C-alpha positions, -999 to +999 in steps of 0.1 A: +163+034-154+155+070-144+134+058-114+157+031-103+191+043-115+208+051-079+195+023-061+208+001-089+241+012-088+239+004-048+226-028-049+221-043-085+215-080-071+181-068-054+172-055-088+182-085-105+157-105-080+131-075-082+130-074-121+131-113-123+098-113-100+086-084-122+095-103-156+070-133-146+038-118-157+025-086-170+004-082-138+036-086-120+055-058-139+024-039-136+026-040-098+066-029-100+063-002-125+039+026-109+067+051-120+057+039-157+024+043-150+023+079-141+046+090-170+020+075-189-012+096-166+008+128-176+014+115-210-008+095-237-035+090-208-035+127-197-069+132-208-097+132-179-128+156-177-136+145-143-109+164-126-110+201-113-092+221-085-105+197-057-108+164-075-071+168-084-061+174-048-073+143-033-050+124-008-045+095-027-031+055-022-010+063-052-004+020-061-040+010-055-038-025-076-057-056-069-031-073-047-030-039-022-057-048+001-052-069+031-064-074+069-045-054+097-056-051+137-066-011+142-059+012+168-089-001+186-081-038+187-106-045+153-097-066+127-103-048+095-098-056+057-090-025+038-062-011+012-029-016+028+010-006+016+012+030+014+044+036+003+032+056-026+006+076-010+003+113-018-023+140-025-032+144-063-059+132-088-090+104-071-095+091-106-059+079-107-063+055-081-096+043-097-077+037-129-049+025-112-070-003-098-090-009-130-064-015-150-049-043-126-086-057-128-078-058-166-047-079-162-059-100-133-089-106-154-070-113-189-044-137-169-076-153-157-090-162-196-117-136-186-137-121-219-133-082-221-172-080-214-166-097-178-136-073-172-158-047-182-186-054-162-161-062-130-146-025-134-183-012-139-190-029-108-164-014-087-170+019-100-207+018-091-199+006-054-174+033-050-196+061-061-228+045-038-203+043-010-190+078-016-229+092-021-237+073+010-205+090+032-213+128+016-253+129+024-242+113+062-269+088+061-271+055+074-265+036+042-227+038+039-211+007+047-181+017+066-152-002+075-152-040+061-148-060+096-158-092+104-194-080+117-204-070+082-178-088+057-194-118+033-180-144+010-143-141+002-133-110+025-153-126+055-127-156+048-096-135+049-107-117+081-115-149+096-079-166+086-062-139+101-081-139+131-067-180+135-031-162+134-010-155+168+020-135+179+034-170+191+033-182+154+050-151+143+075-150+170+086-189+162+089-179+124+115-153+124+129-156+163+146-181+184+155-189+221+194-188+230+201-195+268+165-184+279+163-150+258+144-145+223+167-138+195+164-130+159+169-163+133+197-154+106+183-169+075+183-156+039+180-124+036+185-114+072+219-101+086+237-091+122+245-056+123+276-044+139+278-022+169+278+010+150+250+001+132+229-008+161+238+025+179+225+041+149+190+023+148+188+028+185+188+062+185+171+065+153+141+040+177+139+068+201+132+097+178+105+073+163+089+070+202+085+106+203+062+105+166+035+081+181+004+098+191-002+075+223+030+058+236+030+020+238+018+003+267+050-027+262+084-020+274+105+003+253+133-023+252+154-036+222+160-072+223+174-074+194+180-061+159+188-072+127+191-061+089+168-075+060+172-073+024+150-080-005+118-073+011+093-069-013+088-060-051+087-021-043+114-019-016+142-034-037+176-015-029+164-002+005+176-010+040+152-025+065+159-030+101+138-053+125+137-048+157+125-068+186+110-053+213+102-066+248+065-074+253+042-060+285+055-087+307+088-109+305+073-135+293+085-144+255+052-152+240+045-113+239+075-099+222+066-075+196+086-075+162+086-040+140+104-028+110+122+002+103+127+006+064+140+040+045+112+056+026+115+065-008+099+091-031+065+080-040+063+079-083+032+101-086+053+127-068+073+131-096+039+142-117+027+170-093+034+203-095+022+217-058+045+234-035+022+230-003+020+197-006+057+192-010+066+218+017+039+197+042+062+165+049+095+169+065+106+138+047+097+104+031+097+089+063+077+113+074+048+118+044+041+076+044+034+076+083+012+106+077-005+093+046-012+062+059-026+077+093-047+100+069-058+072+051-071+050+078-094+056+102-079+039+130-039+031+117-015+007+136-008+021+169+030+011+160+029+035+133+057+065+129+085+074+115+121+086+118+156+096+105+186+075+098+216+100+088+192+126+075+171+100+058+133+095+064+124+059+077+088+044+082+085+026+111+054-002+119+049-034+131+054-066+119+016-079+125+009-113+131-029-102+121-019-093+087-035-118+058-035-102+020-062-114-006-053-139-026-066-139-059-059-170-069-088-188-054-111-161-065-122-172-103-160-177-101-184-148-115-204-144-085-172-142-061-152-115-085-184-096-083-187-096-047-149-087-041-145-061-064-180-044-053-165-045-015-132-031-029-153-005-041-166+007-012-133+006+008-116+029-016-144+050-009-138+049+025-103+058+022-111+088-002-132+103+023-114+098+053-085+122+051-100+158+042-121+187+061-130+167+088-098+147+097-070+157+118-048+168+091-051+199+071-035+196+039-068+184+022-091+215+038-126+206+019-145+175+017-134+150-007-165+128-008-186+158-016-162+173-042-159+138-063-199+129-060-202+166-076-180+165-104-189+127-113-230+131-112-223+155-138-222+126-161-222+092-142-224+071-171-196+087-187-174+087-158-175+044-156-176+042-192-142+061-190-130+038-166-136+007-183-122+020-217-089+027-196-091-005-182-089-024-216-065+001-229-042+004-203-039-033-198-030-037-237-004-009-233+011-027-201+013-064-216+029-048-242+056-031-219+059-061-202+071-077-234+095-054-240+106-050-205+115-087-203+131-086-238+158-060-230+162-076-194+168-113-207+193-101-237+215-079-214+201-044-222+194-026-188+220-004-180+236-014-142+224-050-143 
């Protein structure tokens, strides 16, 4: 409750919804409890002999579980399958990303009734694919796979990309908006609310500031057609206000209007366990941190990605993309499919870790992350993989125990403020 206390007091109903979702399964609980995970990383599970001054200072995703992967349209107009949702991104130990993912594989595998041996094999495949890609990047050869796109994806991930390609802006607009008196407006529905003139003026002013943070001005007209407030957006955003903004497209035709969101950014869970003044001082506010982290960790990020402030509080701004499609694990059950997917995800994570270093436009991490990680792990690769597998099993057990305790406290009314 130390993590959510203030937000619960503001919107207890949002947290009741969040906690109901977290109660559904150990994996859902794990998704919503990154703060607990990082407390354990500096507590009972703090032992990690593969960390040094450099490998402890890598730009990391911060919430790298198995469901934080999907498609997006990059700034070059190419569909990419990659890590998504950078709300928790920060600078910290590289292995924390790998451990958070590995434990999520254990929980996912348990839910699919996979044996401990199979779960261990999947974590091993992930770790080896990660290291293979990272070495290829470090050596500068042609062995690196690079971004996962329609041109090189196979199996499950190719299907996800193909499905995303079928999506259209018209479909997204039809889902979220309606035509009223020959003009497009947002549809009011569950969790979508009108705002008053004062709020509209505040959001409009924040939007104008946001435009100055874009590396390249958008080609569409910067005319706001409508603004709505949204609540209850995702497990991780409970209690945080978010606005959807409807923009005029590059012509007056109604089918190319653009929807962006502006949401309050929060302190990442991992930051509470990283004592580094240089990292803290690098960011103006949490909206700046989230935006800069995503740009650092993606080779070609969303061209609408930026940040702003409302009443001094940092906001993240990005497009509500029609081309986003998440990896659905419910249809990935066979051993060969599971193995292929986790190998691809291992390569994607390696690419992410390697992007934000001394060769990027960001100077927070001023050394080659891939070379530093490879050098440290190569001292005992077998031991490193074994370390991840053992952690996945141990933390999977811990998360299932924590989930049961959480459910008992919640259903018996013992969580303060709810």
